[in-house]
C-alpha atoms as one frame of an Amber mdcrd trajectory, in Angstrom:
protein
  -8.611  -2.516 -25.855  -5.938  -0.611 -23.968  -6.370   2.085 -21.298  -3.503
   4.424 -20.559  -3.295   6.747 -17.509  -0.157   8.812 -17.510   1.586   9.642
 -14.202   0.316   6.738 -12.091   3.659   4.959 -12.121   5.392   8.133 -10.771
   2.818   8.218  -7.895   3.392   4.563  -7.260   7.091   5.287  -6.858   6.463
   8.119  -4.493   4.301   5.965  -2.349   6.795   3.030  -2.338   9.822   5.273
  -1.608   8.054   6.858   1.321   7.567   3.448   2.750  11.227   2.532   2.227
  12.436   5.750   3.833  10.234   5.184   6.872  11.387   1.623   7.339  14.994
   2.475   7.081  14.698   4.960   9.942  12.488   2.647  11.939  14.903  -0.261
  11.494  17.891   2.080  12.425  16.121   2.768  15.694  15.450  -0.991  16.377
  19.115  -1.809  15.687  20.331   0.895  18.013  21.651   3.323  15.322  21.130
   7.029  15.682  17.961   7.940  13.793  15.509  10.634  12.975  12.345   8.506
  13.473  11.343  10.131  16.673  12.446  13.599  15.696   9.945  14.565  12.990
   6.147  14.562  12.646   6.580  13.057   9.193   7.649   9.819  10.742   5.351
   9.989  13.844   2.158  10.675  12.041   2.313  10.208   8.221   5.517   8.885
   6.403   5.058   5.357   5.054   1.508   5.107   6.343   0.206   7.688   3.905
   2.250   6.050   1.170   0.066   2.990   1.757  -3.100   5.216   1.577  -1.771
   6.514  -1.807  -1.393   2.931  -2.951  -4.900   2.033  -1.911  -6.426   5.041
  -3.694  -4.458   4.296  -6.869  -5.615   0.660  -6.800  -9.322   1.671  -6.360
  -9.052   4.149  -9.153  -7.437   1.674 -11.669  -9.207  -1.521 -10.802 -12.733
   0.121 -10.685 -12.151   1.829 -14.071 -10.911  -1.379 -15.723 -13.947  -3.343
 -14.395 -16.357  -0.641 -15.518 -14.780  -0.736 -18.965 -14.920  -4.474 -19.209
 -18.629  -4.500 -18.066 -19.635  -1.858 -20.585 -17.597  -3.430 -23.553 -18.497
  -7.005 -22.947 -21.711  -6.707 -21.081 -20.189  -8.781 -18.144 -17.103  -9.166
 -16.018 -15.213 -12.364 -16.148 -14.630 -12.732 -12.325 -12.409 -15.812 -12.959
 -10.129 -13.877 -15.272  -9.933 -11.029 -12.777  -8.877 -13.351  -9.928  -6.240
 -15.000 -12.274  -4.872 -11.570 -13.225  -4.603 -10.473  -9.663  -2.897 -13.649
  -8.557  -0.349 -13.498 -11.410   0.465  -9.930 -10.475   0.592 -10.257  -6.582
   1.468 -13.824  -5.700   4.843 -14.454  -7.382   7.021 -12.140  -5.318   4.629
 -12.199  -2.407   5.228 -15.972  -1.886   8.869 -15.582  -2.813   9.322 -13.174
   0.012   7.389 -15.319   2.464   9.695 -18.307   1.675  12.701 -16.251   2.279
  11.491 -14.610   5.447  10.221 -17.783   7.129  12.858 -20.315   6.035  16.075
 -18.523   4.957  16.269 -15.213   6.751  16.209 -16.726  10.355  19.319 -18.612
   9.478  21.167 -15.501   8.387  19.884 -12.981  10.816  19.736 -14.776  14.177
  19.656 -11.684  16.425  17.128  -9.531  14.615  15.993  -7.068  17.295  12.749
  -6.000  15.607   9.171  -6.324  16.800   7.337  -9.689  17.148  10.129 -12.054
  15.929   8.899 -15.542  14.859   9.293 -18.137  17.508   8.685 -21.859  17.734
   5.408 -21.027  19.719   3.877 -18.810  17.085   5.503 -20.024  13.854   2.472
 -22.036  12.554  -0.089 -19.265  13.263   2.045 -16.465  11.754   2.878 -18.565
   8.699  -0.771 -19.440   8.243  -1.936 -15.838   8.009   0.751 -14.938   5.582
   0.181 -18.042   3.384  -3.549 -17.556   3.426  -3.207 -13.975   2.197  -4.594
 -12.431   5.483  -1.341 -11.004   6.936  -3.222  -7.916   8.180  -4.539 -10.209
  10.880  -1.152  -9.835  12.522  -2.603  -6.711  14.268  -5.125  -8.577  16.287
  -2.325 -10.298  18.246  -1.405 -13.252  16.138   2.018 -11.797  15.338   3.942
 -10.836  12.331   7.196 -11.684  10.574  10.286  -9.426  10.657  11.025  -8.151
   7.159   7.485  -8.911   6.012   5.275  -6.507   8.118   4.576  -4.445   4.906
   2.697  -7.433   3.419  -0.208  -6.675   5.748  -1.338  -3.977   3.373  -1.295
  -6.512   0.504  -3.713  -8.499   2.603  -6.120  -5.590   2.587  -5.722  -5.272
  -1.147  -6.480  -8.882  -1.621  -9.616  -8.713   0.528 -10.788  -5.730  -1.601
 -10.204  -7.863  -4.764 -12.213 -10.767  -3.350 -15.441  -8.774  -3.367 -15.028
  -5.912  -5.757 -15.677  -7.602  -9.088 -18.817  -9.128  -7.733 -20.101  -5.702
  -6.579 -19.264  -3.931  -9.902 -20.698  -6.797 -11.958 -23.945  -7.092  -9.982
 -25.037  -3.581  -9.372 -26.256  -0.859 -11.630 -25.646   1.736  -8.956 -21.926
   1.520  -8.404 -21.778   5.225  -7.362 -23.971   4.548  -4.362 -22.066   1.400
  -3.530 -18.783   3.317  -3.644 -20.223   6.017  -1.413 -21.564   3.475   1.077
 -18.252   1.620   1.269 -16.349   4.878   1.841 -18.637   6.346   4.497 -19.392
   3.097   6.341 -15.862   1.790   6.574 -14.719   5.351   7.631 -17.297   5.475
  10.452 -17.190   1.839  11.586 -13.908   2.190  13.755 -15.462   5.165  15.646
 -18.674   3.272  16.145 -16.624   0.387  17.628 -14.807   2.721  19.969 -18.156
   4.266  21.076 -19.650   0.856  21.629 -16.717  -0.364  23.776 -17.000   2.814
  25.891 -20.704   2.702  26.426 -21.796  -0.898  26.316 -20.998  -3.646  28.733
 -19.868  -6.412  26.336 -18.990  -9.790  27.844 -17.446 -12.996  26.858 -17.124
 -13.929  23.113 -18.757 -10.608  22.010 -16.173  -8.590  23.971 -13.428 -10.613
  22.486 -14.721 -10.058  18.921 -15.332  -6.280  19.286 -11.887  -5.789  20.907
 -10.204  -7.623  18.024 -12.317  -5.775  15.495 -11.142  -2.572  16.991  -7.535
  -3.596  16.279  -8.299  -4.805  12.765 -10.365  -1.955  11.284  -7.637   0.778
  11.195  -5.633  -1.451   8.746  -8.700  -2.458   6.719  -8.703   0.626   4.549
 -10.799  -0.331   1.642 -12.659   2.958   2.096  -9.575   4.582   0.580  -9.854
   2.313  -2.415 -13.554   3.231  -2.693 -12.521   6.863  -2.921 -10.243   6.082
  -5.783 -13.120   4.204  -7.410 -15.355   7.182  -7.125 -12.947   9.366  -9.064
 -12.672   6.654 -11.781 -16.479   6.500 -11.889 -16.616  10.300 -12.545 -14.076
   9.890 -15.380 -15.753   6.721 -16.823 -19.256   8.185 -16.870 -18.032  11.545
 -18.063 -19.461  13.580 -15.252 -18.413  16.940 -16.803 -19.634  19.337 -14.066
 -18.005  17.311 -11.354 -14.698  16.850 -13.361 -14.489  20.484 -14.231 -14.720
  21.322 -10.530 -11.949  18.844  -9.678  -9.880  20.035 -12.698  -9.841  23.626
 -11.598  -6.273  24.899 -11.238  -7.005  26.262  -7.675  -8.395  22.860  -6.575
  -5.369  21.035  -8.089  -2.950  23.429  -6.235  -4.801  23.048  -2.981  -4.770
  19.237  -3.094  -1.188  19.083  -4.047  -0.105  21.423  -1.271  -2.313  19.917
   1.475  -1.814  16.370   0.267   1.921  16.230  -0.244   2.837  19.242   1.951
   0.696  17.893   4.796   2.198  14.414   4.246   5.763  15.845   4.323   5.189
  17.916   7.526   3.204  15.360   9.401  -0.181  17.125   9.292  -2.792  14.889
  10.997  -6.164  15.247  12.670  -7.879  13.666  15.691 -10.342  11.973  13.379
 -10.500  10.807   9.744  -6.886  11.645   8.812  -6.671   8.808   6.290 -10.001
   9.714   4.718  -9.034  13.399   4.271  -5.756  12.337   2.571  -7.607   9.804
   0.486  -9.762  12.595  -0.878  -6.706  14.751  -1.466  -4.707  11.977  -3.125
  -7.776  10.876  -5.243  -8.029  14.402  -6.631  -4.379  14.488  -7.466  -4.603
  11.088  -9.144  -7.654  12.262 -11.100  -5.824  15.253 -12.522  -2.434  13.469
 -13.101  -4.182  10.575 -14.925  -6.982  12.342 -16.930  -6.680  16.162 -17.007
  -4.803  17.504 -20.035  -4.205  20.705 -18.098  -2.882  19.011 -15.019  -0.319
  21.186 -13.263   1.552  18.372 -11.513   3.763  17.065 -14.304   5.628  13.972
 -13.187   5.516  11.653 -16.180   8.978  10.878 -17.456  10.948   7.778 -18.451
  12.699   7.541 -15.016   9.762   7.885 -12.809   7.688   5.636 -15.189  10.267
   2.811 -14.812  10.644   3.291 -11.035   6.869   2.974 -10.882   6.840  -0.185
 -12.804   9.261  -1.876 -10.346   7.566  -0.245  -7.298   5.798  -3.419  -6.257
   9.186  -5.048  -5.892  10.491  -2.013  -4.047   7.619  -2.344  -1.684   7.953
  -6.119  -1.065  11.722  -6.589  -0.928  12.895  -3.436   0.740  12.515  -4.320
   4.418  14.429  -7.542   4.216  17.302  -5.787   2.443  17.368  -2.948   5.060
  17.535  -5.503   7.865  20.499  -7.292   6.129  22.311  -4.024   5.446  21.964
  -2.916   9.031  23.170  -6.328  10.402  26.159  -6.024   7.982  26.825  -2.589
   9.284  26.936  -3.784  12.828  29.709  -6.207  11.875  31.670  -3.796   9.717
  31.568  -0.657  11.807  32.379  -2.063  15.239  34.597   0.859  16.102  32.612
   3.614  14.468  30.274   5.932  16.537  26.669   5.165  15.902  25.803   8.691
  14.711  28.823   8.777  12.210  27.966  10.109   8.739  29.610   7.158   7.098
  27.229   4.707   8.795  24.171   6.642   7.595  25.556   6.884   4.034  26.335
   3.144   4.084  22.842   2.246   5.262  21.034   4.456   2.741  23.133   3.970
  -0.326  23.389   0.215   0.116  19.634  -0.206   1.166  18.304   1.815  -1.616
  20.746   0.621  -4.220  20.184  -3.027  -3.436  16.426  -2.613  -3.366  16.414
  -0.950  -6.779  18.770  -3.674  -8.187  16.736  -6.534  -6.720  13.489  -4.981
  -7.859  14.904  -4.553 -11.344  16.083  -8.066 -11.594  12.898  -9.389 -10.196
  10.767  -7.328 -12.654  12.893  -8.118 -15.726  13.576 -11.816 -15.167  10.808
 -13.037 -12.901   7.643 -10.921 -12.747   7.640 -10.222 -16.443   7.030 -13.917
 -17.139   3.926 -13.796 -15.071   2.870 -10.394 -16.428   2.901 -11.891 -19.931
   0.739 -14.669 -18.732  -1.598 -12.117 -16.978  -2.172 -10.329 -20.263  -3.702
 -13.502 -21.687  -6.510 -13.118 -19.230  -7.171  -9.341 -19.840  -9.744  -7.971
 -22.165  -9.016  -4.416 -21.125  -5.326  -3.727 -20.911  -3.853  -0.961 -18.842
  -0.467   0.698 -19.446
């Protein structure tokens, strides 16, 4: 059985490229180049961060639908096969990058000026969280690896995958589970903030709650649950709900607020990610399932760029750092704000990232993807 949702690859590419664009400007700032990172609300408030939210919603939408389809078709979910499929998709280039960042990059880039460089004191603890697929623990003070900070979001996805097939398999009321996950995980960081402000925690409890406060903002499985809610509506053919989401005015509003707000850095005091998760989920629902969708983005170019978007996401930051370091050596007598430097950084960073991602997908990832298909009863395309 094969499931096809058009347009999702294009949305994947949009999310991935927003992250690449953000990290180019952030890295230019760290290397002392002139930059626009501090000049626009897009970078300060949304930029690559909302690209990650888009990824989360997409994952929740597709994974939940495939699990529901497998459960209905075969009366059960093979959790072992699910884990094998996820491992074959995520692990090959994840661990490839970790090996490069921890053991090769420090030999090439000895004066990386970025945040939290790996040192002899923190090497084992930082390597452990990456190796054990919990790199999002870097935010609680363990430290991260330059060129691999983006893998923290993959840790969140992995943690979602650990529990999600069990929940879908074991409950007949997945709608309420999805609602509970979305609401509870959305409220929990604010409850922790309130608790720290109003309760006199001491000792180990204070330590735990303080670390929890740091961790929860990157543990965005509520955004995945929102994607899952939309796939539930499609899978169970909730016609009244779908017709409301399919209305042209709703589509237009969500596109303008979701992508327009993203571009102009629109944010709120509370629940910014949750608002965008709802907007993105509505766009995804229409792009993937509405024959009268007004946001037409399916074409061979965006489809291919979406296919290699995981490689774009994983490899880009190391490539950006190496390009910037090379620029420092080449343009020693050129002003930092020179147009030639910015063209060099963008053209070489984006070009090399696309090239590496293409080679990785064609000659490395495809081998594991073929293996992955052997463990899939419901195939997505």
